[in-house]
KOLBA-874195 format. One record per residue (C-alpha): residue in three letters; x, y, z. Coordinates in steps of 0.2 Angstrom, whole numbers. Example, Ala and Ser with C-alpha at 12.3 -4.5 7.8 and 13.67 -1.06 7.14 Angstrom:
<rs>
+------+-------+-------+-------+
| rest |     x |     y |     z |
+------+-------+-------+-------+
|  ALA |    62 |   -22 |    39 |
|  SER |    68 |    -5 |    36 |
+------+-------+-------+-------+
</rs>
This chain:
<rs>
+------+-------+-------+-------+
| rest |     x |     y |     z |
+------+-------+-------+-------+
|  MET |   -34 |    62 |  -165 |
|  ASN |   -49 |    58 |  -154 |
|  ASN |   -51 |    44 |  -142 |
|  ILE |   -58 |    32 |  -154 |
|  GLU |   -45 |    36 |  -168 |
|  ILE |   -31 |    33 |  -156 |
|  ARG |   -38 |    17 |  -149 |
|  GLU |   -42 |    10 |  -167 |
|  GLN |   -24 |    14 |  -173 |
|  THR |   -16 |     7 |  -157 |
|  ASP |   -26 |    -9 |  -158 |
|  LYS |   -21 |   -11 |  -176 |
|  TYR |    -2 |   -10 |  -173 |
|  TYR |     1 |   -15 |  -155 |
|  LEU |     2 |   -33 |  -149 |
|  PRO |   -14 |   -37 |  -139 |
|  VAL |    -6 |   -40 |  -122 |
|  PHE |   -15 |   -27 |  -112 |
|  GLY |   -33 |   -26 |  -106 |
|  ARG |   -35 |    -7 |  -108 |
|  TYR |   -48 |     5 |  -102 |
|  PRO |   -57 |    14 |  -117 |
|  LEU |   -48 |    30 |  -114 |
|  ALA |   -33 |    38 |  -123 |
|  LEU |   -25 |    50 |  -111 |
|  THR |   -15 |    65 |  -118 |
|  HIS |    -9 |    75 |  -103 |
|  GLY |   -11 |    78 |   -84 |
|  LYS |    -9 |    90 |   -70 |
|  GLY |    -7 |    86 |   -52 |
|  CYS |   -19 |    71 |   -49 |
|  MET |   -29 |    74 |   -64 |
|  VAL |   -27 |    66 |   -82 |
|  TYR |   -36 |    71 |   -98 |
|  ASP |   -41 |    61 |  -113 |
|  ALA |   -40 |    65 |  -131 |
|  ASP |   -58 |    72 |  -130 |
|  GLY |   -54 |    84 |  -116 |
|  GLU |   -63 |    74 |  -102 |
|  GLY |   -54 |    75 |   -85 |
|  TYR |   -51 |    61 |   -73 |
|  LEU |   -46 |    60 |   -55 |
|  ASP |   -32 |    47 |   -55 |
|  PHE |   -30 |    35 |   -40 |
|  LEU |   -20 |    22 |   -50 |
|  ALA |    -6 |    34 |   -54 |
|  GLY |     2 |    23 |   -68 |
|  ILE |     1 |     9 |   -55 |
|  ALA |    10 |    18 |   -41 |
|  VAL |    23 |    26 |   -53 |
|  ASN |    18 |    44 |   -54 |
|  SER |    23 |    49 |   -36 |
|  LEU |    22 |    67 |   -40 |
|  GLY |     7 |    66 |   -50 |
|  TYR |     7 |    74 |   -68 |
|  ALA |    18 |    88 |   -75 |
|  HIS |    26 |    92 |   -58 |
|  PRO |    37 |   107 |   -62 |
|  ALA |    52 |   101 |   -53 |
|  LEU |    52 |    85 |   -63 |
|  VAL |    48 |    93 |   -80 |
|  LYS |    62 |   106 |   -77 |
|  ALA |    75 |    93 |   -72 |
|  ILE |    71 |    81 |   -87 |
|  SER |    70 |    96 |   -99 |
|  GLU |    86 |   103 |   -94 |
|  GLN |    95 |    87 |   -93 |
|  ALA |    89 |    83 |  -111 |
|  GLY |    98 |    99 |  -117 |
|  LYS |   114 |    93 |  -109 |
|  ILE |   116 |    74 |  -112 |
|  MET |   103 |    60 |  -112 |
|  HIS |   113 |    45 |  -112 |
|  CYS |   131 |    39 |  -112 |
|  SER |   139 |    22 |  -109 |
|  ASN |   141 |    17 |   -91 |
|  VAL |   160 |    15 |   -95 |
|  PHE |   160 |    34 |   -91 |
|  TYR |   155 |    43 |   -75 |
|  THR |   141 |    57 |   -76 |
|  ASP |   138 |    70 |   -63 |
|  VAL |   119 |    67 |   -62 |
|  GLN |   121 |    49 |   -59 |
|  ALA |   133 |    53 |   -45 |
|  ARG |   120 |    64 |   -36 |
|  ALA |   106 |    52 |   -40 |
|  VAL |   114 |    36 |   -32 |
|  LYS |   119 |    47 |   -16 |
|  LEU |   101 |    52 |   -14 |
|  ILE |    95 |    34 |   -16 |
|  SER |   108 |    28 |    -3 |
|  GLU |   101 |    41 |     9 |
|  ALA |    83 |    37 |     6 |
|  THR |    85 |    18 |     6 |
|  GLY |    98 |    17 |    20 |
|  PHE |   110 |     6 |    10 |
|  ASP |   128 |     8 |     5 |
|  ARG |   128 |     3 |   -13 |
|  VAL |   116 |     5 |   -28 |
|  PHE |   114 |    -3 |   -45 |
|  LEU |   102 |     6 |   -58 |
|  ALA |    91 |    -3 |   -71 |
|  ASN |    77 |     2 |   -82 |
|  CYS |    62 |    -5 |   -72 |
|  GLY |    56 |   -16 |   -58 |
|  ALA |    58 |   -33 |   -68 |
|  GLU |    76 |   -29 |   -71 |
|  ALA |    79 |   -23 |   -53 |
|  ASN |    72 |   -40 |   -47 |
|  GLU |    82 |   -50 |   -60 |
|  GLY |    98 |   -42 |   -55 |
|  ALA |    94 |   -46 |   -36 |
|  ILE |    91 |   -64 |   -40 |
|  LYS |   107 |   -65 |   -50 |
|  LEU |   117 |   -57 |   -35 |
|  ALA |   109 |   -70 |   -24 |
|  ARG |   113 |   -85 |   -35 |
|  LYS |   131 |   -78 |   -36 |
|  TYR |   132 |   -76 |   -18 |
|  GLY |   125 |   -94 |   -15 |
|  HIS |   138 |  -101 |   -28 |
|  SER |   152 |   -93 |   -18 |
|  LYS |   146 |  -103 |    -3 |
|  ASN |   144 |  -119 |   -12 |
|  ASP |   138 |  -125 |   -29 |
|  GLY |   122 |  -132 |   -23 |
|  LYS |   116 |  -116 |   -14 |
|  TYR |   104 |  -110 |   -27 |
|  ARG |    87 |  -112 |   -21 |
|  ILE |    75 |   -97 |   -21 |
|  ILE |    60 |   -95 |   -10 |
|  THR |    46 |   -83 |   -14 |
|  ALA |    28 |   -81 |    -9 |
|  VAL |    11 |   -87 |   -16 |
|  HIS |     2 |   -73 |   -24 |
|  SER |    18 |   -63 |   -26 |
|  PHE |    22 |   -53 |   -42 |
|  HIS |    40 |   -49 |   -46 |
|  GLY |    40 |   -46 |   -65 |
|  ARG |    38 |   -52 |   -83 |
|  THR |    55 |   -58 |   -88 |
|  MET |    58 |   -77 |   -88 |
|  MET |    67 |   -77 |   -71 |
|  THR |    55 |   -65 |   -62 |
|  VAL |    39 |   -73 |   -69 |
|  THR |    46 |   -89 |   -62 |
|  ALA |    49 |   -80 |   -45 |
|  THR |    31 |   -74 |   -46 |
|  GLY |    20 |   -85 |   -36 |
|  GLN |     5 |   -85 |   -48 |
|  PRO |     4 |  -100 |   -60 |
|  LYS |    -7 |   -89 |   -72 |
|  TYR |     8 |   -78 |   -76 |
|  GLN |    19 |   -93 |   -80 |
|  GLN |     7 |  -104 |   -91 |
|  GLY |    14 |  -107 |  -109 |
|  TYR |    32 |  -102 |  -104 |
|  GLU |    37 |  -119 |   -98 |
|  PRO |    50 |  -126 |   -95 |
|  LEU |    53 |  -112 |   -82 |
|  PRO |    70 |  -109 |   -74 |
|  ALA |    74 |  -122 |   -60 |
|  GLY |    76 |  -119 |   -42 |
|  PHE |    61 |  -109 |   -36 |
|  ASP |    49 |  -114 |   -22 |
|  TYR |    34 |  -105 |   -16 |
|  VAL |    26 |  -104 |     2 |
|  PRO |    10 |   -96 |     8 |
|  TYR |    13 |   -77 |    12 |
|  GLY |    13 |   -73 |    30 |
|  ASP |    15 |   -91 |    36 |
|  LEU |    31 |   -92 |    45 |
|  GLU |    30 |  -111 |    49 |
|  ALA |    28 |  -114 |    30 |
|  LEU |    44 |  -104 |    27 |
|  LYS |    53 |  -113 |    41 |
|  GLU |    49 |  -130 |    33 |
|  ALA |    55 |  -124 |    16 |
|  MET |    72 |  -118 |    22 |
|  ASP |    88 |  -128 |    21 |
|  GLU |   106 |  -125 |    17 |
|  ASP |   103 |  -124 |    -1 |
|  VAL |    93 |  -109 |    -1 |
|  CYS |   102 |   -94 |    -7 |
|  CYS |    88 |   -81 |    -4 |
|  VAL |    71 |   -78 |     1 |
|  MET |    62 |   -65 |    -9 |
|  LEU |    47 |   -56 |    -2 |
|  GLU |    36 |   -40 |    -5 |
|  PRO |    34 |   -32 |    12 |
|  ILE |    17 |   -27 |     5 |
|  GLN |    10 |   -38 |    -9 |
|  GLY |     3 |   -25 |   -21 |
|  GLU |    -2 |   -35 |   -37 |
|  GLY |    -7 |   -50 |   -26 |
|  GLY |   -21 |   -39 |   -17 |
|  VAL |   -13 |   -27 |    -5 |
|  HIS |    -8 |   -39 |     8 |
|  VAL |     1 |   -32 |    23 |
|  PRO |    10 |   -46 |    34 |
|  SER |    14 |   -44 |    52 |
|  ASP |    31 |   -37 |    57 |
|  GLU |    34 |   -53 |    66 |
|  TYR |    33 |   -63 |    50 |
|  LEU |    46 |   -52 |    41 |
|  GLN |    56 |   -52 |    57 |
|  GLY |    55 |   -71 |    57 |
|  ALA |    60 |   -72 |    39 |
|  ARG |    76 |   -61 |    43 |
|  ALA |    80 |   -73 |    57 |
|  LEU |    79 |   -89 |    46 |
|  CYS |    89 |   -81 |    32 |
|  ASP |   103 |   -77 |    45 |
|  LYS |   102 |   -95 |    52 |
|  TYR |   104 |  -103 |    34 |
|  ASP |   116 |   -89 |    27 |
|  ALA |   103 |   -84 |    14 |
|  LEU |   100 |   -67 |     8 |
|  LEU |    83 |   -59 |    12 |
|  ILE |    77 |   -49 |    -3 |
|  PHE |    63 |   -36 |    -1 |
|  ASP |    54 |   -31 |   -17 |
|  GLU |    49 |   -14 |   -14 |
|  ILE |    45 |    -9 |   -32 |
|  GLN |    27 |    -5 |   -27 |
|  SER |    28 |    -1 |    -8 |
|  GLY |    43 |    10 |    -9 |
|  VAL |    48 |    28 |   -11 |
|  GLY |    37 |    36 |     3 |
|  ARG |    21 |    27 |    -1 |
|  THR |    18 |    19 |    15 |
|  GLY |    23 |    34 |    26 |
|  GLN |    41 |    28 |    28 |
|  TRP |    54 |    30 |    14 |
|  PHE |    53 |    11 |    12 |
|  ALA |    40 |    -1 |    19 |
|  TYR |    54 |   -12 |    28 |
|  MET |    57 |     3 |    39 |
|  HIS |    41 |    -1 |    48 |
|  THR |    47 |   -18 |    53 |
|  GLY |    62 |   -16 |    64 |
|  ILE |    73 |   -27 |    52 |
|  LYS |    83 |   -23 |    36 |
|  PRO |    84 |   -34 |    21 |
|  ASP |   100 |   -39 |    13 |
|  VAL |    94 |   -33 |    -4 |
|  LEU |    81 |   -20 |    -8 |
|  THR |    74 |   -18 |   -25 |
|  PHE |    65 |    -2 |   -31 |
|  ALA |    57 |     6 |   -47 |
|  LYS |    40 |    14 |   -50 |
|  GLY |    39 |    30 |   -40 |
|  ILE |    58 |    33 |   -38 |
|  GLY |    57 |    42 |   -56 |
|  GLY |    41 |    51 |   -53 |
|  GLY |    35 |    44 |   -70 |
|  PHE |    51 |    41 |   -79 |
|  PRO |    56 |    23 |   -82 |
|  THR |    69 |    18 |   -70 |
|  GLY |    73 |     6 |   -56 |
|  GLY |    87 |    -4 |   -47 |
|  PHE |    93 |   -12 |   -31 |
|  CYS |   104 |    -8 |   -17 |
|  VAL |   115 |   -18 |    -4 |
|  ASP |   126 |   -14 |    10 |
|  GLU |   145 |   -14 |     9 |
|  LYS |   146 |   -33 |    14 |
|  LEU |   138 |   -38 |    -3 |
|  ALA |   146 |   -24 |   -13 |
|  HIS |   159 |   -36 |   -22 |
|  VAL |   148 |   -51 |   -25 |
|  PHE |   147 |   -45 |   -43 |
|  LYS |   164 |   -42 |   -51 |
|  PRO |   166 |   -30 |   -66 |
|  GLY |   157 |   -38 |   -81 |
|  ASP |   146 |   -49 |   -70 |
|  HIS |   131 |   -38 |   -72 |
|  GLY |   126 |   -22 |   -82 |
|  GLY |   115 |   -14 |   -94 |
|  THR |   116 |    -1 |  -108 |
|  PHE |   102 |    11 |  -102 |
|  GLY |   101 |     8 |   -83 |
|  GLY |   107 |    24 |   -74 |
|  ASN |   106 |    35 |   -90 |
|  ALA |   107 |    54 |   -87 |
|  LEU |    88 |    57 |   -90 |
|  ALA |    83 |    44 |   -78 |
|  CYS |    95 |    50 |   -65 |
|  ALA |    89 |    68 |   -67 |
|  ALA |    72 |    61 |   -64 |
|  ILE |    77 |    52 |   -49 |
|  GLU |    86 |    67 |   -42 |
|  ALA |    71 |    78 |   -44 |
|  ALA |    58 |    65 |   -38 |
|  LEU |    68 |    61 |   -22 |
|  THR |    73 |    79 |   -18 |
|  THR |    55 |    85 |   -21 |
|  ILE |    47 |    71 |   -10 |
|  LYS |    59 |    76 |     4 |
|  GLU |    57 |    95 |     3 |
|  GLU |    38 |    94 |     1 |
|  GLY |    37 |    82 |    16 |
|  LEU |    27 |    69 |     6 |
|  VAL |    33 |    54 |    16 |
|  GLU |    25 |    61 |    31 |
|  ALA |    10 |    67 |    21 |
|  ALA |     8 |    49 |    15 |
|  ALA |     6 |    43 |    32 |
|  GLU |    -7 |    56 |    37 |
|  LYS |   -17 |    55 |    21 |
|  GLY |   -16 |    37 |    22 |
|  LYS |   -24 |    37 |    39 |
|  TYR |   -38 |    49 |    33 |
|  PHE |   -41 |    38 |    18 |
|  MET |   -41 |    22 |    28 |
|  GLY |   -54 |    29 |    40 |
|  LYS |   -65 |    34 |    25 |
|  LEU |   -64 |    16 |    18 |
|  GLN |   -68 |     9 |    34 |
|  GLU |   -84 |    19 |    34 |
|  LEU |   -88 |    12 |    17 |
|  LYS |   -85 |    -5 |    24 |
|  ALA |   -97 |    -2 |    39 |
|  LYS |  -110 |     5 |    27 |
|  TYR |  -109 |   -10 |    15 |
|  PRO |  -104 |   -25 |    26 |
|  GLU |  -111 |   -37 |    14 |
|  LYS |  -101 |   -30 |    -1 |
|  VAL |   -85 |   -25 |     7 |
|  THR |   -76 |   -39 |    16 |
|  GLU |   -60 |   -30 |    21 |
|  VAL |   -50 |   -14 |    20 |
|  ARG |   -31 |   -15 |    22 |
|  GLY |   -15 |    -7 |    17 |
|  ARG |    -2 |     6 |    24 |
|  GLY |     0 |    24 |    20 |
|  LEU |    -6 |    27 |     2 |
|  ILE |    -6 |     9 |    -4 |
|  LEU |   -23 |     3 |     1 |
|  GLY |   -35 |   -11 |    -4 |
|  MET |   -53 |   -14 |    -2 |
|  GLU |   -58 |   -32 |    -4 |
|  LEU |   -75 |   -35 |   -11 |
|  CYS |   -87 |   -50 |   -10 |
|  LYS |   -86 |   -53 |   -29 |
|  PRO |   -76 |   -47 |   -44 |
|  GLY |   -74 |   -29 |   -44 |
|  GLY |   -74 |   -24 |   -62 |
|  ALA |   -91 |   -16 |   -61 |
|  VAL |   -85 |    -4 |   -47 |
|  VAL |   -70 |     1 |   -58 |
|  GLU |   -82 |     4 |   -73 |
|  HIS |   -94 |    14 |   -62 |
|  CYS |   -80 |    25 |   -55 |
|  LEU |   -74 |    28 |   -73 |
|  LYS |   -91 |    35 |   -78 |
|  ASP |   -89 |    46 |   -63 |
|  HIS |   -72 |    52 |   -70 |
|  VAL |   -62 |    43 |   -56 |
|  ILE |   -49 |    30 |   -60 |
|  VAL |   -47 |    16 |   -48 |
|  ASN |   -40 |    -2 |   -52 |
|  CYS |   -45 |   -20 |   -47 |
|  THR |   -32 |   -32 |   -44 |
|  ALA |   -32 |   -51 |   -38 |
|  GLY |   -50 |   -51 |   -45 |
|  ASN |   -59 |   -43 |   -31 |
|  VAL |   -48 |   -30 |   -23 |
|  ILE |   -50 |   -12 |   -27 |
|  ARG |   -32 |    -5 |   -26 |
|  LEU |   -29 |    13 |   -22 |
|  VAL |   -12 |    20 |   -25 |
|  PRO |   -14 |    39 |   -29 |
|  PRO |     1 |    51 |   -31 |
|  LEU |     9 |    56 |   -15 |
|  ILE |     3 |    74 |   -18 |
|  VAL |   -15 |    69 |   -16 |
|  THR |   -26 |    81 |    -5 |
|  GLU |   -40 |    76 |     7 |
|  LYS |   -53 |    84 |    -5 |
|  GLU |   -48 |    73 |   -19 |
|  ILE |   -49 |    58 |    -7 |
|  ASP |   -66 |    63 |    -3 |
|  THR |   -71 |    64 |   -21 |
|  VAL |   -64 |    46 |   -24 |
|  VAL |   -74 |    39 |    -8 |
|  ALA |   -90 |    47 |   -15 |
|  ALA |   -87 |    38 |   -32 |
|  LEU |   -84 |    22 |   -23 |
|  ASP |   -99 |    25 |   -12 |
|  ALA |  -110 |    27 |   -28 |
|  ALA |  -102 |    12 |   -36 |
|  LEU |  -105 |     1 |   -21 |
|  ALA |  -123 |     6 |   -19 |
|  GLU |  -126 |    -2 |   -36 |
|  PHE |  -114 |   -16 |   -34 |
+------+-------+-------+-------+
</rs>
């Protein structure tokens, strides 16, 4: 099937919930993907920060293939050797004691919210309020879409679950005003990805930590997009000098295989009792093999440190574009290999121009070009994308 045939058949049978690029991708290698007509594209979206090792990384392919020949799934009422290895690696990478595995970021955040509510009810029955940030994004389930501080994702699903309040991101005074004894958790992204790649000050996150301590509320960091080496640390919280009570993860931790979860320290390990939470597929053997391969490879290849170095190089190049087009680029921000270039107007034309140059970038929050390449990206590939952005901005 060619590009057109694949698109027509998909559009005939699939629910029309996605705004798709007009490409049907069939395979990839490294940071390159190829469509059904054989055209190659340099991918700086990486499945929205998912493909941390790029495409067809031999370590990941080998691990998943070998595990598929052993056991792909069994119920979590049994133990598996591969899950034991995976959760140990996650604990070491995150710096937390205990791990729960789910299928995706929304499930990870849903579980973290349930844990916070259970924790709150153990203190008093009225301790249920959850505070999140404006422009946040936490998932597509009813609970996580309610946690998401963007009304456009909530419209048409009312009545939403009760008990959620929203404060401006980065505004510590607003958070102070919203806090009281009924708050069971504050849920924040240490870097807002979908909301436009916003990086708050360390003082803001430190202040949030202090407020949660004062009111005996849990601090949840949603690191679905910012985690797994992307910022130049294993997780973005490690830049801040504080530690959340709950850390959620997904996307890059499986290198492309769907998986996610959350972790806590020992003090919260028994908030959930057996039967309080679970899932059929979370932590299945194939997902755990992917996690083991991804985390081991990232560590052995020094990709966390590389993300810091390549991110600094990339940021410098984007700053040069901002200086060249001051009337078109209003700000460049980010950390490591999660970067955003804010434009003076909607950025769809830039995305389309880059696609014609066989470069994949993404526009989020309407006017922010989001750049989240695989961690294996090279400076030469960064230069190629910067050249495509330069050409797009020249006509923007």
